[in-house]
Structure formats: C-alpha cells, structure tokens
C-alpha positions as CSV (number, residue, x, y, z in Angstrom):
1,M,0.0,0.0,0.0
2,K,2.8,2.4,0.8
3,L,4.4,1.7,-2.6
4,K,1.2,2.3,-4.3
5,K,0.6,5.6,-2.5
6,I,4.2,6.8,-3.5
7,L,3.5,6.0,-7.1
8,N,0.2,7.8,-7.1
9,N,1.6,10.9,-5.5
10,N,4.7,11.0,-7.9
11,S,3.7,11.2,-11.5
12,L,7.2,11.6,-12.6
13,L,8.2,8.2,-10.9
14,A,5.0,6.4,-12.0
15,G,5.2,7.6,-15.6
16,S,9.0,7.0,-15.8
17,A,8.5,3.4,-14.5
18,V,6.0,2.6,-17.2
19,M,7.9,4.3,-19.9
20,I,11.3,3.2,-18.9
21,F,10.6,-0.4,-18.2
22,G,8.1,-0.6,-21.2
23,S,10.7,1.0,-23.4
24,L,13.4,-1.1,-22.2
25,G,11.5,-4.1,-23.4
26,V,10.7,-2.4,-26.7
27,N,14.3,-1.3,-27.2
28,A,15.6,-4.8,-26.2
29,I,13.6,-6.2,-29.0
30,N,14.7,-3.4,-31.5
31,Y,18.3,-4.0,-30.5
32,F,17.9,-7.8,-30.9
33,Y,16.4,-7.0,-34.3
34,H,19.6,-4.9,-35.2
35,I,21.8,-7.8,-34.0
36,V,19.9,-10.4,-36.1
37,M,19.9,-8.1,-39.2
38,G,23.6,-7.4,-38.8
39,R,24.5,-11.1,-38.6
40,L,22.0,-12.2,-41.3
41,L,22.9,-9.4,-43.9
42,G,26.7,-8.9,-43.2
43,P,28.4,-5.5,-42.9
44,A,27.8,-4.3,-46.4
45,D,24.0,-5.0,-46.7
46,Y,23.6,-3.9,-43.1
47,G,25.1,-0.6,-44.0
48,E,22.5,-0.2,-46.7
49,L,19.7,-1.0,-44.1
50,I,21.0,1.3,-41.6
51,S,21.4,4.1,-44.0
52,L,17.8,3.8,-45.0
53,Y,16.9,3.8,-41.3
54,A,18.8,7.1,-41.0
55,I,16.6,8.6,-43.7
56,L,13.5,7.4,-41.9
57,Y,14.7,9.2,-38.8
58,I,15.2,12.3,-40.8
59,I,12.0,12.4,-42.7
60,S,10.2,11.8,-39.3
61,V,11.1,15.3,-38.3
62,A,7.8,16.8,-39.2
63,P,5.7,14.2,-37.3
64,M,8.1,14.6,-34.4
65,S,7.6,18.3,-34.2
66,T,3.9,18.0,-34.6
67,S,3.8,15.4,-31.9
68,Y,5.5,17.6,-29.3
69,A,3.2,20.5,-30.2
70,I,0.1,18.2,-29.7
71,V,1.6,16.8,-26.5
72,K,2.0,20.4,-25.2
73,E,-1.7,21.3,-26.2
74,I,-3.3,18.2,-24.9
75,S,-1.4,18.3,-21.6
76,R,-2.9,21.8,-21.0
77,A,-6.5,20.6,-21.8
78,K,-8.9,20.4,-18.8
79,N,-11.1,17.6,-20.1
80,K,-11.8,15.0,-22.8
81,K,-13.8,17.5,-24.7
82,E,-11.0,20.0,-25.0
83,R,-8.5,17.3,-25.9
84,S,-10.8,16.1,-28.7
85,I,-11.0,19.6,-30.1
86,V,-7.2,19.8,-30.3
87,Y,-6.9,16.3,-31.7
88,Y,-9.5,16.6,-34.5
89,S,-8.6,20.2,-35.4
90,L,-5.1,18.9,-36.5
91,R,-6.0,15.6,-37.8
92,R,-7.1,16.5,-41.3
93,Y,-4.2,18.8,-42.0
94,L,-1.8,16.0,-40.8
95,W,-3.4,13.4,-43.2
96,R,-3.1,15.8,-46.1
97,F,0.5,16.4,-45.4
98,A,1.2,12.7,-44.9
99,I,-0.2,11.9,-48.4
100,A,1.7,14.8,-50.1
101,S,5.0,13.9,-48.3
102,S,4.8,10.2,-49.1
103,I,4.1,10.8,-52.9
104,F,7.0,13.2,-53.1
105,F,9.5,10.9,-51.4
106,V,8.5,8.0,-53.7
107,F,9.3,10.3,-56.8
108,M,12.6,11.2,-55.1
109,S,13.6,7.5,-54.5
110,P,15.9,7.2,-57.5
111,I,18.0,10.3,-56.6
112,I,18.3,9.1,-53.0
113,A,19.2,5.5,-54.1
114,H,22.0,6.9,-56.4
115,F,23.4,9.1,-53.6
116,L,23.6,6.1,-51.2
117,H,25.0,3.8,-53.9
118,I,22.0,1.5,-53.6
119,E,21.1,-0.6,-56.5
120,G,17.4,-0.4,-57.4
121,V,14.7,1.9,-55.9
122,F,12.4,-0.6,-54.3
123,S,13.9,-0.1,-50.8
124,T,14.0,3.7,-50.9
125,A,10.4,3.7,-52.3
126,T,9.2,1.6,-49.3
127,V,10.5,4.4,-47.1
128,G,8.0,6.7,-48.7
129,F,5.0,4.5,-47.8
130,T,6.4,4.0,-44.3
131,L,6.5,7.7,-43.9
132,F,2.7,8.0,-44.4
133,F,1.9,5.7,-41.5
134,M,4.6,7.3,-39.3
135,L,3.0,10.6,-39.7
136,V,-0.6,9.5,-38.8
137,L,0.7,7.3,-36.1
138,L,2.6,10.0,-34.1
139,E,-0.6,12.0,-33.7
140,D,-2.2,9.2,-31.8
141,Q,0.9,8.5,-29.7
142,A,1.1,12.3,-28.9
143,A,-2.4,12.2,-27.6
144,L,-1.6,9.2,-25.4
145,Q,1.6,10.9,-24.1
146,G,-0.2,14.2,-23.5
147,T,-2.7,12.5,-21.2
148,L,0.1,10.6,-19.5
149,N,-1.3,7.3,-20.9
150,F,2.2,5.9,-21.2
151,F,0.9,2.3,-21.5
152,G,-0.7,3.1,-24.8
153,V,2.5,4.5,-26.2
154,V,4.4,1.4,-25.1
155,A,1.9,-1.0,-26.5
156,S,1.9,0.5,-30.0
157,N,5.7,0.5,-30.0
158,L,5.9,-3.1,-28.7
159,A,3.5,-4.2,-31.6
160,S,5.9,-2.4,-34.2
161,S,9.0,-4.0,-32.6
162,L,7.7,-7.7,-32.7
163,I,6.4,-7.5,-36.2
164,K,9.4,-5.8,-37.6
165,L,11.7,-8.5,-36.1
166,I,9.5,-11.6,-37.1
167,F,8.8,-10.6,-40.6
168,G,12.2,-9.2,-41.2
169,V,13.8,-12.5,-40.2
170,I,11.2,-14.4,-42.4
171,F,11.7,-12.1,-45.5
172,I,15.5,-12.3,-45.3
173,V,15.5,-16.0,-44.8
174,L,13.3,-16.3,-48.0
175,G,16.1,-14.4,-49.9
176,L,14.6,-10.9,-50.0
177,S,17.6,-9.2,-48.3
178,V,17.3,-5.5,-47.6
179,P,14.0,-5.0,-49.5
180,G,12.5,-7.7,-47.4
181,A,13.7,-6.0,-44.2
182,M,12.1,-2.7,-45.5
183,M,8.8,-4.4,-46.2
184,A,8.7,-5.7,-42.6
185,I,9.4,-2.2,-41.3
186,L,6.4,-1.0,-43.3
187,L,4.1,-3.7,-41.9
188,A,5.4,-2.9,-38.4
189,V,4.4,0.8,-38.6
190,V,1.0,-0.1,-39.9
191,A,0.4,-2.4,-36.9
192,S,1.6,0.2,-34.5
193,Y,-0.8,2.6,-36.0
194,C,-3.7,0.2,-35.6
195,V,-2.9,-0.4,-31.9
196,A,-2.5,3.4,-31.1
197,S,-5.8,4.2,-32.8
198,L,-7.6,1.7,-30.6
199,M,-5.8,2.9,-27.4
200,V,-6.5,6.6,-28.0
201,R,-10.2,6.0,-28.1
202,G,-10.0,6.1,-24.3
203,V,-8.8,9.6,-24.1
204,I,-10.3,11.2,-27.2
205,S,-14.0,11.3,-28.3
206,T,-14.8,9.0,-31.2
207,R,-17.2,11.8,-32.6
208,P,-15.3,14.8,-33.9
209,P,-16.5,18.1,-32.2
210,K,-17.7,21.0,-34.3
211,K,-15.6,23.5,-32.6
212,E,-11.9,23.9,-33.8
213,I,-8.8,25.5,-32.3
214,P,-7.1,28.4,-34.0
215,L,-3.9,27.1,-35.8
216,A,-1.8,30.2,-35.4
217,P,-0.8,29.7,-31.7
218,F,-0.2,25.9,-32.4
219,L,2.0,26.6,-35.5
220,K,3.9,29.3,-33.6
221,F,5.0,26.6,-31.2
222,A,5.3,23.8,-33.8
223,F,7.6,25.6,-36.0
224,P,10.4,26.0,-33.4
225,V,10.0,22.5,-32.4
226,L,10.2,21.4,-36.0
227,L,13.6,23.2,-36.2
228,Q,14.6,21.5,-32.9
229,A,13.5,18.0,-34.2
230,L,15.3,18.5,-37.5
231,A,18.5,19.4,-35.7
232,F,18.6,16.5,-33.3
233,V,17.6,13.9,-35.9
234,S,20.1,15.3,-38.1
235,L,22.9,15.1,-35.5
236,M,22.1,11.3,-35.0
237,S,21.5,10.4,-38.6
238,T,23.3,12.5,-41.0
239,D,26.7,10.9,-40.0
240,I,25.3,7.6,-41.1
241,I,24.2,8.7,-44.4
242,L,27.6,10.6,-45.1
243,V,29.6,7.6,-44.1
244,K,27.5,5.5,-46.6
245,H,28.2,8.1,-49.3
246,F,31.9,8.7,-48.6
247,L,33.3,5.4,-47.2
248,S,33.3,1.8,-48.3
249,P,30.2,-0.4,-47.9
250,K,32.0,-2.3,-45.1
251,D,32.8,0.7,-43.3
252,A,29.3,1.9,-43.5
253,G,28.2,-1.4,-41.9
254,L,30.8,-1.1,-39.1
255,Y,29.6,2.5,-38.5
256,G,26.0,1.4,-38.5
257,A,26.8,-1.1,-35.7
258,L,28.7,1.5,-33.7
259,S,25.8,4.0,-34.1
260,T,23.2,1.5,-33.0
261,L,25.1,0.5,-30.0
262,G,25.6,4.1,-29.2
263,K,21.9,4.8,-29.5
264,I,21.4,2.4,-26.5
265,I,22.2,5.4,-24.4
266,Y,19.7,7.6,-26.1
267,F,16.8,5.2,-26.2
268,A,17.5,4.1,-22.5
269,A,17.3,7.6,-21.2
270,Q,14.8,9.1,-23.7
271,P,11.7,7.8,-21.9
272,V,12.8,10.2,-19.0
273,T,12.5,13.1,-21.4
274,A,9.1,11.9,-22.7
275,V,7.7,11.9,-19.2
276,M,9.4,15.2,-18.2
277,F,8.0,17.3,-21.1
278,P,4.2,17.0,-20.5
279,L,4.7,17.2,-16.6
280,V,6.8,20.4,-16.9
281,S,4.5,21.9,-19.5
282,G,1.4,21.3,-17.5
283,R,2.9,22.5,-14.2
284,K,4.2,25.6,-15.9
285,S,0.9,26.5,-17.4
286,R,-0.8,26.1,-14.0
287,G,1.9,28.1,-12.1
288,E,3.2,25.2,-10.2
289,H,6.7,24.5,-9.4
290,Y,8.5,22.3,-12.0
291,R,12.3,22.8,-11.6
292,H,12.7,19.7,-9.4
293,I,11.2,17.6,-12.2
294,F,14.0,18.8,-14.7
295,Y,16.8,18.2,-11.9
296,A,15.6,14.7,-11.3
297,S,15.3,14.0,-15.0
298,F,18.8,15.3,-15.7
299,V,20.4,13.2,-13.0
300,L,18.6,10.1,-14.0
301,T,19.7,10.7,-17.6
302,L,23.4,11.1,-16.6
303,L,23.4,8.0,-14.5
304,I,22.0,5.8,-17.4
305,S,24.4,7.3,-19.9
306,S,27.5,6.9,-17.6
307,C,26.8,3.2,-16.9
308,V,26.6,2.4,-20.6
309,V,29.7,4.4,-21.5
310,F,31.6,2.7,-18.7
311,I,30.6,-0.7,-20.1
312,Y,31.8,0.4,-23.5
313,Y,35.2,1.6,-22.0
314,L,35.9,-1.6,-20.2
315,I,34.6,-4.4,-22.6
316,P,34.1,-2.9,-26.1
317,H,35.1,-6.2,-27.6
318,V,32.4,-8.2,-25.7
319,A,29.6,-5.5,-26.5
320,I,30.5,-5.7,-30.3
321,G,31.5,-9.4,-30.4
322,I,28.5,-10.9,-28.6
323,L,25.9,-8.6,-30.3
324,Y,27.2,-8.3,-33.9
325,G,29.9,-11.0,-34.2
326,G,33.5,-11.2,-35.2
327,E,33.0,-9.3,-38.6
328,Y,32.4,-6.1,-36.7
329,L,35.3,-6.3,-34.1
330,E,37.4,-4.0,-36.2
331,A,35.4,-1.1,-34.7
332,K,35.8,-1.9,-31.1
333,S,38.2,0.9,-30.4
334,E,35.8,3.5,-31.7
335,L,32.9,2.4,-29.5
336,V,33.6,4.4,-26.3
337,W,34.0,7.5,-28.5
338,M,30.6,6.8,-30.0
339,G,29.2,6.4,-26.4
340,L,30.6,9.7,-25.4
341,F,29.1,11.5,-28.5
342,I,25.6,10.0,-27.7
343,T,25.9,10.9,-24.1
344,F,26.4,14.6,-24.8
345,Y,23.7,14.4,-27.4
346,T,21.2,12.9,-25.0
347,A,22.0,15.4,-22.2
348,S,21.6,18.3,-24.8
349,Y,18.3,16.8,-26.0
350,L,16.9,16.7,-22.4
351,V,17.9,20.4,-21.8
352,V,16.3,21.7,-25.1
353,N,13.1,19.9,-24.4
354,F,12.9,21.3,-20.8
355,L,13.3,24.8,-22.3
356,L,10.7,24.1,-25.0
357,S,8.3,22.9,-22.3
358,I,8.6,26.3,-20.5
359,N,8.2,28.1,-23.8
360,R,11.9,29.2,-24.3
361,V,11.5,28.5,-28.1
362,K,14.3,30.5,-29.3
363,I,16.7,27.9,-28.0
364,V,16.3,25.8,-31.1
365,I,18.8,28.0,-32.9
366,L,21.7,26.3,-31.0
367,P,21.0,22.7,-32.0
368,L,20.2,23.9,-35.6
369,V,23.5,25.6,-35.8
370,A,25.2,22.4,-34.3
371,S,23.6,20.2,-36.9
372,I,24.9,22.3,-39.8
373,A,28.4,22.4,-38.2
374,Q,28.3,18.6,-37.9
375,I,27.6,18.2,-41.7
376,V,30.3,20.7,-42.6
377,M,33.0,19.0,-40.4
378,I,32.2,15.4,-41.6
379,W,32.1,16.6,-45.2
380,S,35.5,18.2,-44.9
381,Y,37.2,15.5,-42.7
382,H,36.1,11.9,-43.2
383,V,39.3,9.9,-43.6
384,N,38.1,7.1,-41.3
385,L,35.3,6.2,-38.8
386,L,37.1,7.6,-35.8
387,A,37.4,11.0,-37.6
388,V,33.7,11.1,-38.2
389,I,32.9,10.2,-34.6
390,K,35.2,12.8,-33.1
391,S,33.7,15.5,-35.4
392,S,30.3,14.6,-34.0
393,L,31.6,14.4,-30.4
394,T,33.2,17.8,-30.7
395,I,30.0,19.4,-32.0
396,S,27.9,17.7,-29.2
397,I,30.3,18.9,-26.4
398,L,30.1,22.5,-27.7
399,L,26.2,22.3,-27.9
400,F,26.0,21.0,-24.5
401,L,28.2,23.8,-23.0
402,S,26.3,26.4,-24.9
403,L,22.9,25.1,-23.6
404,G,24.4,25.0,-20.1
405,F,25.4,28.6,-20.4
406,Y,22.0,29.6,-21.7
407,L,20.2,27.7,-18.9
408,A,22.3,29.1,-16.2
409,N,21.9,32.7,-17.6
410,Y,18.0,32.1,-17.8
411,Q,17.8,30.8,-14.2
412,F,19.9,33.7,-13.0
413,R,17.7,36.3,-14.7
414,L,14.6,34.6,-13.4
415,M,15.8,34.7,-9.8
416,Y,16.9,38.4,-10.1
417,A,13.4,39.3,-11.5
418,N,11.6,37.5,-8.7
419,K,13.8,39.3,-6.1
420,K,12.9,42.6,-7.5
421,S,9.3,41.9,-7.6
C-alpha cells in the first residue's frame, strides 16, 4: 500500500516506471532486431539497411515536431472534450500532409538511391510508404503521451518491434535481403498505427467536435519544435548517411553497428525526457513548481548514460562481439567515442526539451547551428570512422556547453526578476 501511495503521488516516478521499463522491453527487441539483421545481412548489406533507417529518422522530423506540439496542447486541456477539439482540429491537416509527403518521397527515390550507392529503388520507395503511417501514427501517440497514458505509447511501440523482427527474419531467410527488411518495417508501422488508434479512443471522443482550435498559436510553437527536431535527428542520422556516401560499404556497416550500440544510451534515457515534457509543461501552465522535475530527470539521464559508456570503455570487444559477431570487431576501439558522443547528445536533448516545455522556443537556434556544423565537419574530414565520430563528439560537447550557459543565464535572470518583484 505504501508503494502504491508513493507511485500515485509522484507522477514523474510512476510515468517514468511505465515508460522506462516498457521502453526497455521495446528497445531490447529493437536491438535484438539489429543484431539479427547485422548477422544475417553482413556489414555491407547492413550498412545499406542502416542508412535507410537514418533517412527514416530524418523524414520523421515533421511528425515529431507536430507530436510535441500536440503533447503540449493536450497536456494543457482540462477535459476530454478539450482534448478532442485539439486532436480533430489537427488531424485532417496531418493526413493531407502525410499523403503529399509520401508521394513526393516516392518520386525522389531514384535520386536518393543513387546518392547512397543502392542498386534499385524498391527499398528507398518503401521508405515513402512507411512515412505516411509514421505521420498519422505519431498524432495518436502524442495524444496518449499528453494525457500521461504511457501504457498506450508502449503498447503500440511493442507491436511495431515484434512485427518488424518476426517478418524481417522471415523475409530475409526467404532471400529478399534489404528490400524484405524494409517491407517488414512498413508492416510494423501499420500494426503500430492500428494499436495506437484503438488505445486513443479512451482519451479522445470518437465523434469529432464541431469546434476547432485556431492554428496560429499551435504553429507558432510547432515551427520552433520542427527546427529542434530537425537539428537533433540530423545530429544522430546525417553521419550515417555521409559515411555510406563517402566510405566503403563495409565501413558503412561497421559505423552502423557503432551507431546502433551508441543509441542504446539515447533510447534508454529518452523515456525520462518523454515523461518530463508534459509534466513540466502542465505545471508551468498552472503556475506550479517544476524545476525539481527537470533536475531529477537530468540526474537520471546522466546515470543511465554513464553506466553504458563505462561498459563500452571496459569491454568494447564483448559488447560488439557478442551482439554483432566477429565481422564487426574492427570497430571496437571506436565504441567508447561513439558512447561519449551520444551521451552529450542525450543530455543536450533533455535540456532543449525542458526549455521548450517552458516556452523558451528561441533555444532551437543552438541545435540547428550544431547540426549544420556537424555536416560541414564530416564533409570536410572523413578519412576514417574515428574522424567522423570525433567530429560529431566535438559538436555535441560544444552544444551541451552552450545550452548549459543559456540555462544558467536564464535561471539567474529569473531569480533576479523574482527578487525585484
């Protein structure tokens, strides 16, 4: 009973418990998927698959930005009726955008395939169809997250992970290689959308209300978040695409394995940010204290990141060898550097989302500048894998320091203003 009371009185702890343990299960399946794909495909074909994954991350920028804007609006709604007004006001615009974006990407598939040195356009075209369902899926997941229904978010992600793994293995065993893996991803996103659509009925009315919200305030917040999402997705994905373009197919596969292992840090800590955002946003709008939520989230994020980096420092050969196999051991010395890069990336991501949740939207300029600087550095200096990683690490450290200075300055000015009043 005492444990239940603690959980009920601490929404950060309860929400984090659902998101962290649920997401750990989902991410465990996702990483098992990458291990299986890496072993079944080999470094060269796995490099092709992981570069297409990177494109999926980048083109998901628009739904991600819309998702955070929906989370913010729904977390401020007072009841189910207000949540439904927000949800349905945006839905028809999102579906139109999803259709247009998917068609455009399919037409661009030959150009993308040529840049990545991929034979045939089927795999890249599949990304376009996947994009449609990613766009419409994230609206439902945002509605669930905004109402603190973290179980619904985890359930839809779990369905996606399982189907992607099962059908990915089946299609590759049948000889379909990378195109088969991409078809499995498409099926997985469709399944995730179906689950999320069922779960969202508990928090959103099934009948669309006649009233609509004005789009101007929504877009005013959504655009800065779009820039923020573009910046952070680019920081984690553009390096993979550039390695696939500049280096050998084998190096692209090795880098893909390093990047996937590095992302363990981000995906292990990201649920904390997902829980923090609606909690801080809601408390801020109600005039309640919220800083302690950020401090707790920051400490928890650093603890998670430090543990993984320490493992990569002590036993990189075990982390790579057991998970990906002997073909990938050439990259063991670069693993700890990748871990450090993703650690600073994850910490910066948390700070930016905290600032966005309290309406400090101009902060998106810093990660946007960092993403451009990363592209310039890698384009100019890409002699080997370590050079690429160190370029990204340098940019992520500078970004984190800049954000820390901005946050400290903001807190100082806020304290000074409160003393004067």
